[in-house]
C-alpha positions as CSV (number, residue, x, y, z in Angstrom):
1,M,-15.0,-14.1,0.6
2,A,-15.3,-17.9,0.3
3,T,-13.9,-17.9,-3.2
4,A,-11.0,-15.6,-2.4
5,L,-10.3,-17.5,0.8
6,R,-10.3,-20.8,-1.1
7,K,-7.9,-19.4,-3.7
8,L,-5.5,-18.0,-1.1
9,L,-5.6,-21.1,1.1
10,Q,-5.0,-23.4,-1.9
11,N,-2.0,-21.3,-3.0
12,D,0.8,-23.6,-3.8
13,G,3.6,-21.4,-5.0
14,G,3.0,-17.8,-3.9
15,P,5.1,-16.1,-1.3
16,Q,3.7,-16.9,2.2
17,V,4.1,-13.3,3.4
18,F,1.9,-12.1,0.5
19,V,-0.7,-14.8,1.3
20,E,-0.8,-14.0,5.0
21,R,-1.2,-10.2,4.3
22,A,-4.0,-10.9,1.8
23,L,-5.8,-13.2,4.3
24,Q,-5.6,-10.5,7.0
25,A,-7.0,-7.9,4.5
26,L,-9.7,-10.3,3.4
27,E,-10.8,-11.0,7.0
28,G,-11.0,-7.2,7.7
29,A,-13.1,-6.7,4.6
30,A,-15.4,-9.6,5.6
31,L,-15.9,-8.1,9.0
32,Q,-16.8,-4.7,7.5
33,T,-19.3,-6.2,5.1
34,I,-20.6,-9.2,7.1
35,D,-24.2,-7.9,6.9
36,E,-24.1,-8.2,3.2
37,F,-23.2,-11.9,3.3
38,G,-26.0,-14.3,2.2
39,A,-26.6,-17.8,3.6
40,R,-24.5,-19.4,0.8
41,E,-21.5,-17.1,1.5
42,I,-21.6,-17.8,5.2
43,C,-21.8,-21.6,4.6
44,N,-19.1,-21.6,1.9
45,T,-16.8,-19.5,4.1
46,L,-17.2,-21.7,7.1
47,H,-16.8,-24.8,4.9
48,I,-13.5,-23.7,3.3
49,M,-12.1,-22.6,6.7
50,A,-12.9,-26.1,8.1
51,K,-11.7,-28.0,5.0
52,T,-8.3,-26.2,5.0
53,R,-8.1,-26.1,8.8
54,Y,-7.7,-22.3,8.6
55,R,-7.6,-20.4,11.8
56,P,-8.5,-16.7,11.3
57,W,-6.1,-13.9,12.4
58,D,-9.0,-12.0,13.8
59,P,-10.8,-13.8,16.6
60,A,-14.0,-11.9,15.9
61,L,-14.4,-13.5,12.5
62,V,-15.9,-16.8,13.4
63,P,-18.4,-15.4,16.0
64,K,-19.5,-12.8,13.4
65,L,-20.0,-15.6,10.8
66,E,-22.0,-17.5,13.4
67,E,-24.1,-14.5,14.2
68,R,-24.9,-14.0,10.6
69,A,-25.7,-17.7,10.1
70,V,-28.3,-17.4,12.9
71,A,-29.8,-14.4,11.3
72,L,-30.0,-16.2,7.9
73,A,-30.9,-19.6,9.1
74,G,-34.4,-19.4,7.6
75,T,-32.9,-19.1,4.2
76,L,-30.4,-22.0,4.4
77,N,-31.0,-25.0,2.1
78,A,-30.3,-28.6,3.2
79,Q,-26.7,-28.6,2.0
80,G,-26.1,-25.3,3.8
81,V,-27.4,-26.7,7.1
82,A,-25.4,-29.9,6.8
83,N,-22.2,-28.1,5.7
84,T,-22.5,-25.5,8.5
85,L,-22.9,-28.3,11.1
86,W,-20.0,-30.2,9.5
87,A,-17.8,-27.1,9.5
88,C,-18.5,-26.3,13.1
89,A,-17.6,-29.9,14.1
90,T,-14.5,-30.0,11.9
91,M,-13.2,-26.7,13.4
92,G,-14.0,-27.8,16.9
93,L,-16.3,-24.8,17.2
94,E,-18.9,-25.2,19.8
95,P,-21.9,-23.5,18.3
96,G,-24.0,-21.4,20.7
97,A,-27.4,-22.7,21.8
98,G,-29.1,-20.2,19.4
99,M,-27.2,-21.4,16.4
100,M,-27.9,-25.0,17.2
101,R,-31.6,-24.3,17.7
102,V,-32.0,-22.5,14.4
103,L,-29.9,-25.1,12.5
104,E,-31.9,-28.0,14.0
105,G,-35.2,-26.2,13.3
106,R,-34.1,-25.6,9.7
107,A,-33.0,-29.2,9.3
108,E,-36.3,-30.5,10.5
109,A,-38.1,-28.2,8.0
110,L,-35.9,-29.5,5.1
111,V,-34.8,-33.1,6.0
112,A,-37.9,-34.9,4.9
113,G,-37.6,-34.1,1.2
114,T,-34.4,-32.4,0.4
115,F,-31.4,-33.8,2.3
116,K,-29.2,-36.0,0.2
117,A,-27.3,-39.0,1.6
118,Q,-24.2,-36.9,2.2
119,G,-26.2,-34.3,4.1
120,V,-27.7,-36.9,6.4
121,A,-24.3,-38.4,7.0
122,N,-22.6,-35.1,7.6
123,T,-25.4,-34.0,10.0
124,L,-25.2,-37.1,12.1
125,W,-21.4,-37.0,12.1
126,A,-21.4,-33.4,13.2
127,Y,-23.8,-34.0,16.1
128,A,-21.7,-37.0,17.2
129,T,-18.4,-35.0,16.9
130,L,-19.9,-32.1,18.9
131,G,-21.0,-34.6,21.6
132,R,-24.7,-33.7,21.1
133,A,-27.7,-35.6,20.1
134,P,-30.2,-34.3,17.6
135,G,-33.7,-33.6,19.1
136,A,-36.0,-36.6,19.0
137,G,-38.0,-35.1,16.0
138,L,-34.9,-34.4,13.9
139,M,-33.4,-37.8,14.8
140,K,-36.5,-39.6,13.6
141,M,-36.6,-37.6,10.4
142,L,-32.9,-38.3,9.7
143,E,-33.6,-42.0,10.2
144,E,-36.6,-41.9,7.9
145,R,-34.7,-40.0,5.3
146,A,-31.8,-42.4,5.5
147,K,-34.1,-45.4,4.9
148,A,-35.8,-43.6,2.0
149,L,-32.4,-42.8,0.4
150,A,-31.2,-46.4,1.0
151,G,-34.3,-47.6,-0.9
152,I,-33.6,-45.2,-3.8
153,L,-29.9,-46.2,-3.9
154,G,-30.8,-49.9,-3.8
155,S,-33.2,-49.4,-6.8
156,Q,-30.5,-47.6,-8.7
157,Q,-27.9,-50.2,-7.9
158,M,-30.3,-52.9,-9.2
159,V,-31.0,-51.0,-12.4
160,F,-27.2,-50.5,-12.9
161,C,-26.6,-54.2,-12.3
162,K,-29.2,-55.2,-14.9
163,C,-27.4,-53.1,-17.5
């Protein structure tokens, strides 16, 4: 879904009528097979929709993607959590309380060791854009991870400068 959507949305020269029909068909197929989507497919689909500012033809698509994201939250990796939060904020999608709870819980479980700098930044940006504050536990972990990454980046920069 995400790959096909990306190809269609990045179409530069194809007839627009063909692209619109293909997008509608793709949405229909996605809704019929949504239970087969894994965490990566959900994250990638939301990400490309946000990146291209795509608004689905079928209003049921985004809620179904959100439902599936909640069901798969325990399998999301750090990038998936950050990208899903970023996508929601970029699309102006107000995630339900259930989705925010599971994404925040998963972020807390992953942030200490696996979030990269971009993930920390995207997560904080998404919360700010959504007008929410991370829970105290997640905020503390994000701050600690940012400090740890700053130390790593500083060391790498020093090594680079010595060369």
